[in-house]
N, C-alpha and C positions, 0 to 999 in steps of 0.2 A: 419892409420887414426883414429882408435879407441883410440889409446894412446893420440894423440893430442886432441881429443875431451874430454877425461877424464881430462887432464891437464887444458883445458879451463874451464870445469865445476868446478874443484877444485879452480881455481883462482876466478871464479865467486862467489863461496860460501864464500870464505875468504873475498872477497871484499864486499859481501852483509852483512856479519856479522860486518865487520869493519865500513861500512857506517851506518848500523842500530845502532850500539853501540854509535858512536860519534854523530849521529843525535839525538839520545835519550838524550844524555848529553847536547847537545846544546839547544834543546827544553826545557829541564828541567831548565837549567841555565837562559834562557830568561824568562820563566814564573815566576821563583822564584824572579828574579830581578824586574819584573813588580809588583808582589804582595807585596814584602817586602821592597823595597827601599824607597818608599814614607813614609811608616809607621816608618822606621828607622829614617828618617829625622825629622819627627814629634816628635819622642821620644827624639831625641837629643836636639831639640829646647825646648821641655818641661822641660827636665832635666836642661838645662842651665838657663831657667827662674826660676826654683825652687831654684837653687843655688843663683841667684841674689836676689830673695825674702828672702831667708834665711839670706843672708848677710845684707839685708836692715832691717830685724827684729832684728838681733843680731849684733849690731854695734861693740861689743867688739871683734868680729872676723874679720879677713881680708881674702883676697882671698887665699894667700899661706897657712894660717892655715887651711882653709876649705879643700883645695886640699890635705893637709897632712892627715886630718881626713878621707877623702874619700879613700885615699890610704890604710889607716889602715883597713877600712871596706873591701876593695877589697882583701887584704891579708888574712883577717879572712875568707872570703868566699872561697878563693882558697884552704885554709887548712881544709875546711869542717866545719867551725864554723859559725853557723847562727848568724849574727850580731844583729838581733832583739831579744828582750827578755833580759834575764840575765843569770848568771852562773848556774842557776837551770834548764836550758833546758836539755831535755833528751840527754844522751850520744850517739854519732854516732858510738861508738865502744862497745856497749853492745853485748851480744851473738847473739841476734836476728838480729841486724844490721850487725854484722860481718859475720853471716851466709849469709845474703842477699848480702853483698859485695863479699864474696867468690864465690857465684853463678854468679855474674856479671863478675867476672874475668874469670872463666872457660868457660863461654858461650860467652866471648868476647863482651859483651854488653857495659861495661865501660861507665856508665852515665857521669862521669867526675865531679860530684858534691862532690865526696869523694875519697880520695886516701891516701896512707900511707905517713906520714910526716917525719918519722924517717928513718935513713939510714938502720937500721936492717929490718924495715918493708918493705922498697922498695926492698932490696935484696931478702927477703923471697918471696915477691910478684912475682918477676921475675922467680924464680925457681918453685914456686907454679903454675904459669901459664904454664911454660914449661911442667910440668907433668900433670897438670889438664886439659888443653885444649885437648890433644889427648885422655885422659881418658873420657872426656865428649863427644867427637865425637864418640868414641867406644860405650859408653852407649846409645847415641841417635840412633846410627845405629842399635843396638840390640833391643832397644825399638821400633824402626820403623819396624823391622822384626816381632816382636810380634804383633804389630797392623796390619801388613799385613796378618799374619796368622789368626787373628780374623776376618779380612775382608773376607778372603777366606772361613772361616767357615760360615760366614753370607751368602755369595753367594751360597754355597752348600746347606744351609738350605732353601734358597729361591727358588732354582732350583726345589725342590720337590713340591713347590706350583705353581710356574710359570715356565713352561717348556722352554720358550724362553731364551736362554743363554744371548744374548746381552741385552735384557730387564732387566734380573736379574742383570747383571753387572752394568748397568746404575742406577738401583734402589739402589743397595748396596753402590755404590760410593756416590750417592746422600744422602743416609741415614747417611753414615759415615761423609760426609762433613757437613750436617746440625747438627748432634749431636755434633761434635767437635766444630763447630762454636758457638753453644749455650754454651758449657762448657768452651771454652777458649777465645771467642771473644765477646760474648754478656753479659753473666752473670758477669764476672769479671769487665768490665767497670761500670756496675750498682753498684757493691759493692764498687769499688774505688770511684765512684761519691758520694755515700752515706757517706763513711768514710772520704774522703778527702775534701768534699764540692765542688767537680768539677761538671761541666756539663757532660752529657753523652758523648757529642762530645769530650771533653777533656779526659775523661776516655778511650774512644775508641782510641783516638790519642796516649795516653800513652801505651795502650795495643799493638797496632800495631808497634809503634816505638821500643818497648821493644822486641817483638817476632821476629821482623826482624833484631834484634841485631844492629840497628842503634844507639840507646841509646844517644839521644841528651843531656839528663839531665835537660831539662827545666821543666819536670814533673817527680817527683820521689815520690813513696809512702813512708809514714812514716817520713816525714821531716818537718812537720809543728809544730813549737814549741808551738803553742797555742792549740794543740789537745792532748788528752790522748789516746794513742794506747794500745791495749792489747800486752802483752809481745811477743807473737808468731806471731804478724801481719806480720812483714817483712820476717820471716822465711817461713810462709805459702805462701807469695808472691814469694819467691825464688823457692819453690817446684812447684808452678803453672807454673813458667817460664820454668822449666826443661821439664815437661810433655807437655806443650803447644808447645815448640820448636820441640819435636819429632813429634807431630801431624802435625804441620805446614810444617816440612821438608817432610813428606810423601805426603801432599797435593801438595806442590811445585814440588815434583818429579812426581806426577801424571800429573800435569799441563804441565811439560816439555815433558813428553811422548806424551800427547795429541797434543801439539804444533808440536813436531817432526813428529807425524803421519799425521797431517794436512798438514805440509809442504811437506811431502813425497807424499801425494796424489795430491797436486796442482803443485809440481815441482819434478817430478820423478828423474830428474838428480841429485838433492841434495841427495836423498836417495841412488842412485847408488854410488855417490861419497863417502858417509859415509860407505857403504859396502866395497868399494875398500880400504878405509883407515884401515878397520879392518882385511883385508887379511894378510898384512905383520906380524901383531902381532900374528895371528893364526899360520902362518908358523913358526915363531920364537919359539912359544910354542911347536909345533910338533918337531922341531929340538932339543930343549932342552930335550924332553922326550927320544929321540933316544940316 
């Protein structure tokens, strides 16, 4: 009877995760459609009107010629060349920009606004990513361990002041979260807003989309041809991404543990099923040692 009950709980847990995952996707798709579809239609109509006005003002051009010119602009944008300005625009492949691009490769952010256009660059990018992504994961894991050690030292230091262990753990995690939020989620958007001319909301949006490795590419630092950036601007942004990712990974790991603990308290069967799943792997390890 116990075996049948365990199987039933396991199926229930799998079903729960499946339903939750796809329900989350369906809800997200519905909300995005509601929020963005009307704006897209307005933008399409506006663009078509702008083309008609342009043709009316410049009668020497016809529709096909304008479409050909638009295609040239799109090709330039796809190859990482900003069509606005002139040939004196800053290079997308100076050392600072190349360092920033290398960081987006190994962190799998991939904004999409810039990519290698030569065959040799594309081949190198493939092998560079194959070696760089595991190296970056190992580095972030080790950096996360270092942060965990410092968090433990902070907890031990606070225990001498506040004897209650659970209170100390909550205070230490809160302090770690608040400090990291200021360093990686609050101050950087302020700096980006000042340098790039964005609003704070746009800066925070770029920060989160970057650190979550979504990387849409609609907002990217150091790409405005009308601004003069310091030479190390994008390199410093790349370094910020690396350390912020380590902090965010640790925060997400803590959040996952808290969620698992909460689910275990409210649904003990899920916790039991997780423990049962870990038993075979433990037995296999013991057998291998023998």
